[in-house]
C-alpha positions as CSV (number, residue, x, y, z in Angstrom):
1,M,84.2,92.1,115.9
2,P,87.2,90.1,116.9
3,S,87.8,90.2,120.6
4,W,91.1,91.0,122.3
5,N,92.2,87.4,122.5
6,I,92.0,87.3,118.7
7,H,94.0,90.6,118.4
8,I,96.5,89.4,120.8
9,A,96.9,86.1,119.0
10,Q,97.3,87.9,115.6
11,T,99.9,90.2,117.2
12,E,101.8,87.3,118.5
13,R,101.8,85.4,115.2
14,L,102.9,88.5,113.2
15,L,105.9,89.0,115.5
16,E,106.8,85.4,115.6
17,R,106.7,84.7,111.9
18,G,109.8,86.8,110.9
19,G,107.9,88.8,108.2
20,A,107.6,92.4,107.4
21,V,105.9,93.2,110.8
22,A,108.6,91.5,112.8
23,R,111.4,93.2,110.9
24,T,109.7,96.6,111.2
25,V,108.6,96.8,114.7
26,R,111.1,97.7,117.4
27,D,108.9,98.3,120.4
28,A,106.8,95.2,120.4
29,N,105.3,96.3,123.7
30,A,103.9,99.4,122.1
31,F,102.7,97.4,119.0
32,L,100.9,94.9,121.2
33,F,99.2,97.6,123.3
34,G,98.4,99.5,120.2
35,S,96.6,96.5,118.7
36,L,94.0,96.9,121.5
37,V,93.8,100.7,121.4
38,P,90.6,101.3,119.3
39,D,88.5,99.3,121.9
40,I,89.8,101.1,125.0
41,M,88.1,104.6,125.0
42,V,84.8,103.3,123.5
43,G,84.2,101.8,126.9
44,Y,83.3,98.3,125.9
45,M,86.3,96.4,127.3
46,V,87.8,98.7,130.0
47,P,85.8,99.8,132.9
48,G,86.0,103.4,134.3
49,I,85.7,105.2,130.9
50,T,83.4,108.0,132.0
51,D,83.5,109.9,128.8
52,P,83.5,107.2,126.1
53,I,84.5,108.1,122.5
54,P,82.0,107.0,119.9
55,Y,82.9,103.8,118.0
56,R,82.7,105.6,114.7
57,Q,85.6,107.8,115.8
58,T,87.9,105.3,117.4
59,H,87.4,102.8,114.5
60,F,87.1,105.2,111.6
61,A,83.9,103.6,110.7
62,A,80.5,104.8,109.4
63,P,77.5,103.5,111.4
64,A,76.5,100.1,110.2
65,F,75.4,96.7,111.6
66,I,78.7,95.2,110.6
67,P,81.1,98.3,110.3
68,K,84.3,98.3,108.3
69,P,87.0,100.5,109.7
70,R,88.7,102.7,107.2
71,E,92.1,101.5,108.0
72,R,93.7,103.4,105.0
73,E,92.4,106.7,106.2
74,F,94.0,106.0,109.7
75,W,97.3,105.0,108.0
76,D,97.3,108.2,105.8
77,T,96.4,110.4,108.7
78,Y,98.6,109.1,111.4
79,V,101.0,106.2,110.4
80,A,102.5,107.7,107.3
81,P,103.3,111.2,108.9
82,Q,104.8,109.5,112.0
83,F,107.0,107.3,109.7
84,A,108.2,110.4,108.0
85,Q,109.6,111.7,111.2
86,L,111.8,108.6,111.9
87,T,115.5,108.7,111.4
88,D,117.9,105.8,110.4
89,A,118.8,105.5,114.1
90,D,115.2,104.7,114.9
91,F,115.4,101.6,112.8
92,G,118.6,100.3,114.4
93,C,117.4,100.5,118.0
94,A,116.9,97.4,120.1
95,H,113.6,95.4,120.4
96,V,111.5,96.1,123.4
97,L,109.3,93.1,124.3
98,P,106.0,92.7,126.2
99,T,106.0,90.3,129.0
100,S,104.2,87.0,129.2
101,I,101.8,85.4,131.7
102,E,104.6,83.0,132.7
103,Q,107.0,85.9,133.3
104,E,104.5,87.9,135.2
105,R,103.7,85.0,137.4
106,E,107.4,84.5,138.2
107,A,107.9,88.2,139.0
108,I,105.0,88.0,141.5
109,D,106.5,84.8,143.0
110,R,110.0,86.5,143.3
111,I,108.2,89.2,145.5
112,H,106.3,86.8,147.7
113,F,108.5,83.7,147.7
114,P,112.1,85.0,147.3
115,Q,113.6,81.9,148.9
116,R,112.6,79.9,145.8
117,F,114.9,81.9,143.6
118,E,118.0,82.3,145.8
119,G,121.1,82.3,143.6
120,E,119.2,82.9,140.4
121,A,119.1,85.9,138.2
122,A,115.7,87.5,137.7
123,A,114.1,86.8,134.3
124,D,111.9,89.8,134.3
125,P,112.2,91.6,130.9
126,A,111.5,94.9,132.5
127,L,115.0,94.8,134.3
128,A,117.2,96.2,131.6
129,S,120.8,97.3,132.2
130,A,122.0,100.8,131.7
131,S,123.7,99.9,128.5
132,D,120.5,98.4,127.2
133,A,118.5,101.5,128.1
134,A,120.9,103.5,125.9
135,H,119.7,101.6,122.9
136,E,116.0,101.6,123.7
137,P,113.6,102.9,121.0
138,S,113.2,106.7,120.9
139,D,109.7,108.2,121.9
140,Q,109.1,108.8,118.2
141,R,110.0,105.1,117.4
142,T,107.6,103.8,120.2
143,L,104.8,106.0,119.1
144,F,105.3,104.8,115.5
145,D,105.0,101.2,116.7
146,F,102.0,102.1,118.8
147,L,100.3,103.5,115.7
148,L,101.3,100.4,113.7
149,G,99.5,98.3,116.3
150,T,96.4,100.5,116.2
151,W,96.4,100.4,112.3
152,A,96.7,96.5,112.5
153,H,93.8,96.3,114.6
154,L,91.7,98.4,112.3
155,L,92.8,96.4,109.3
156,A,91.9,93.1,111.0
157,D,88.4,94.5,112.0
158,N,87.9,95.6,108.5
159,L,88.8,92.2,106.9
160,W,86.9,90.0,109.6
161,N,83.8,92.1,109.1
162,T,84.1,92.1,105.4
163,R,84.4,88.3,105.4
164,V,81.3,88.1,107.7
165,N,79.3,90.1,105.3
166,Q,80.4,87.9,102.5
167,F,79.4,84.7,104.4
168,L,76.0,86.2,105.1
169,D,75.5,86.9,101.4
170,E,76.7,83.5,100.3
171,H,74.4,81.8,102.8
172,G,71.4,83.9,102.3
173,G,71.5,85.6,105.7
174,K,71.0,89.3,106.7
175,P,72.1,91.3,109.7
176,S,69.7,91.1,112.7
177,E,69.9,90.9,116.4
178,Q,69.6,87.1,116.4
179,F,72.5,87.1,113.8
180,R,74.5,89.4,116.1
181,I,74.2,87.1,119.1
182,K,75.2,84.1,117.1
183,K,78.1,85.8,115.5
184,Q,79.3,87.1,118.9
185,G,79.1,83.7,120.4
186,D,81.0,82.1,117.6
187,F,83.9,84.7,117.8
188,D,84.0,84.2,121.6
189,G,84.3,80.4,121.1
190,F,87.1,80.7,118.6
191,G,89.0,83.4,120.4
192,K,89.1,81.5,123.7
193,M,90.8,78.6,122.1
194,L,93.7,80.5,120.8
195,P,97.0,80.0,122.8
196,I,98.2,83.5,123.8
197,S,100.7,84.7,126.5
198,S,101.7,88.3,125.8
199,I,100.7,91.1,128.2
200,P,101.7,94.8,127.5
201,R,104.1,96.2,130.2
202,E,103.1,99.5,131.8
203,T,106.5,101.2,131.0
204,P,107.0,105.0,131.0
205,A,107.6,104.8,127.2
206,L,104.2,103.0,126.7
207,V,102.4,105.6,128.9
208,H,104.0,108.5,127.1
209,A,103.0,107.0,123.7
210,A,99.5,106.6,124.9
211,Q,99.2,110.2,126.0
212,A,100.8,111.4,122.8
213,F,98.5,109.2,120.6
214,P,97.5,111.9,118.0
215,Q,93.9,110.7,117.5
216,Y,93.0,111.3,121.2
217,A,95.1,111.0,124.4
218,I,94.8,107.9,126.6
219,A,95.4,108.8,130.2
220,R,97.7,106.6,132.4
221,P,94.8,105.1,134.5
222,H,93.2,103.9,131.3
223,V,96.4,102.4,130.1
224,H,96.8,100.6,133.5
225,D,93.2,99.4,133.5
226,A,93.5,98.2,129.9
227,I,96.6,96.1,130.8
228,V,94.7,94.6,133.9
229,V,91.9,93.5,131.5
230,T,94.4,92.0,129.1
231,H,96.1,90.1,131.9
232,E,92.8,88.4,132.8
233,I,92.0,87.6,129.2
234,V,95.4,86.0,128.7
235,R,95.2,84.2,132.1
236,T,91.9,82.6,131.2
237,N,92.4,81.9,127.5
238,G,93.3,78.5,125.9
239,A,90.1,76.5,126.0
240,P,90.5,73.0,124.6
241,D,87.4,73.2,122.4
242,H,84.4,75.3,121.6
243,A,80.7,74.9,121.6
244,P,79.2,74.2,118.2
245,Y,79.3,77.2,116.0
246,Q,75.8,78.7,115.5
247,L,76.5,80.7,112.4
248,L,80.1,80.6,111.2
249,T,82.4,77.6,110.6
250,D,85.9,76.3,111.5
251,D,87.1,76.9,108.0
252,F,85.8,80.5,108.0
253,F,87.9,81.3,111.2
254,E,91.0,79.4,110.0
255,I,91.1,80.9,106.6
256,T,90.2,84.5,107.7
257,F,92.8,84.4,110.6
258,A,95.5,83.5,108.1
259,E,94.3,86.0,105.6
260,V,94.6,88.9,108.2
261,L,98.1,88.0,108.9
262,D,99.1,87.8,105.2
263,T,97.2,91.0,104.4
264,T,98.9,92.9,107.3
265,E,102.3,91.9,106.2
266,Q,101.6,92.7,102.5
267,A,100.1,96.1,103.2
268,L,103.1,97.1,105.4
269,K,105.7,96.1,102.8
270,E,103.9,98.1,100.1
271,R,103.2,101.1,102.0
272,L,106.6,101.5,103.7
273,Q,108.4,100.4,100.7
274,L,111.1,99.1,102.9
275,P,113.8,96.7,101.7
276,L,112.4,93.8,103.7
């Protein structure tokens, strides 16, 4: 399965490329966090989950060695009904962005070394004016973007795993423990090379959306811990190269990564039927 560095990279590219996702999402912070959500309550990535939710539930996937999340079922169950509740005003609200590792470092430095920034205005995106706050996305809009991010995660997992299965079929392989170890190592090597910088901000709007997540509530401590994990992933990512792949190939990762972006854009345009 793609790790969080891959999901973060795909989210960043979708928001940067100016396509259907970028023109639809208003709360990019919620969309980014949503893109990590299916892995939070499973307990794989975030410590302190004392009552984990089974993978088959968080990912809408039947038990299998290489599961394929039923992203369309998630869309029909949660995304489409939430979209139906939005008003025209929800599509005209301002963009709310996540922070970056550079911005977070600056915010920390401003606290501990204020003399360095004398006479400068803070660049922290969390510091919005009262007038900006009046145009922030509504709770319903933030929850919609949160759900869109979660759906994008499931769609990506489905496509990555589908292509892995096809790769096995084409090369005469079959699922096994040895295969799982090689695949995980290859995904780890690819993911750590991706340049990423975005970290979700623990805003009241994000915490509220997590608690209102209709599939299962995500408590504030788990939101906080997931963001801490994300920070460390972003901070340590960006390796110059990877060890030789044991199973997959550079072409496999390059082609599938691009396909995930294109498929996400196309599915969003078709399902929302928006004039994008």
